[in-house]
C-alpha positions in Angstrom: 26.9 -12.3 -5.6 23.5 -10.8 -4.8 22.9 -7.2 -3.9 20.6 -5.4 -1.6 19.2 -1.8 -2.0 18.3 0.6 0.7 16.6 4.0 0.8 18.5 6.5 3.1 16.9 9.7 4.1 18.7 12.6 5.8 16.8 15.6 7.2 17.8 18.4 9.5 19.2 21.9 9.8 21.9 22.6 7.2 25.5 22.7 8.3 28.9 22.1 6.8 30.0 18.5 6.4 26.8 16.6 6.4 27.2 15.0 3.0 30.9 14.3 3.7 30.1 12.6 7.0 27.3 10.5 5.7 29.2 9.4 2.6 32.3 8.6 4.7 30.2 6.1 6.8 28.7 4.6 3.6 32.2 4.1 2.2 33.4 2.5 5.4 30.6 -0.1 5.1 31.1 -0.6 1.3 27.7 1.0 0.5 27.4 2.5 -3.0 25.2 5.4 -4.0 22.9 4.3 -6.9 21.0 7.6 -7.0 20.9 10.7 -4.9 18.8 13.9 -4.5 19.7 16.7 -2.2 18.4 20.1 -1.6 18.5 22.9 1.0 15.4 25.0 1.6 16.4 28.0 3.6 18.1 26.3 6.6 16.5 22.9 6.1 18.8 20.2 4.6 17.2 17.2 2.9 18.8 14.3 1.1 17.5 10.9 -0.2 19.6 8.2 -1.6 19.1 4.9 -3.2 22.1 2.8 -2.0 23.3 -0.6 -2.9 25.4 -3.2 -1.1 26.9 -6.2 -2.9 28.4 -8.0 0.1 26.6 -11.1 1.2 27.7 -10.6 4.8 26.5 -7.0 5.0 25.6 -6.1 8.6 22.5 -3.9 8.3 22.2 -3.3 12.0 25.8 -2.1 12.3 25.3 0.2 9.3 22.1 1.6 10.8 23.9 2.2 14.1 26.8 4.0 12.3 24.4 6.1 10.3 22.5 7.0 13.4 25.7 8.0 15.2 26.9 10.3 12.4 23.3 11.8 12.3 23.6 12.6 16.0 27.0 14.2 15.4 25.6 16.5 12.8 22.2 17.0 14.4 20.2 15.4 11.5 17.8 12.5 11.4 19.0 9.6 9.2 16.7 6.7 8.3 17.9 3.5 6.5 15.3 1.2 5.1 15.5 -1.8 2.8 14.1 -0.7 -0.5 11.2 -3.3 -0.4 10.1 -2.1 3.0 10.2 1.6 1.9 8.2 0.8 -1.2 5.6 -1.2 0.8 5.2 1.6 3.4 4.8 4.3 0.7 2.5 2.7 -1.7 -0.9 4.2 -2.4 
């Protein structure tokens, strides 16, 4: 079984339930958190996760849609990128 890794970023105004909502959607799609960093600066909430999926039939598009929907529900921006694309875009 192969695995795929993704970088998930969450940014927006802090409010109760963001982490719970995001991780619920991740669990529903069998997405595991490999690493996580989260901070709140004044009212600004930021979180970045390295996530992993082991399912061969993982539907990235459906997962991105579900993450976008939960982001809208909480008023935060959520971005899901394959790890390789993220690294390529952010190399110096």
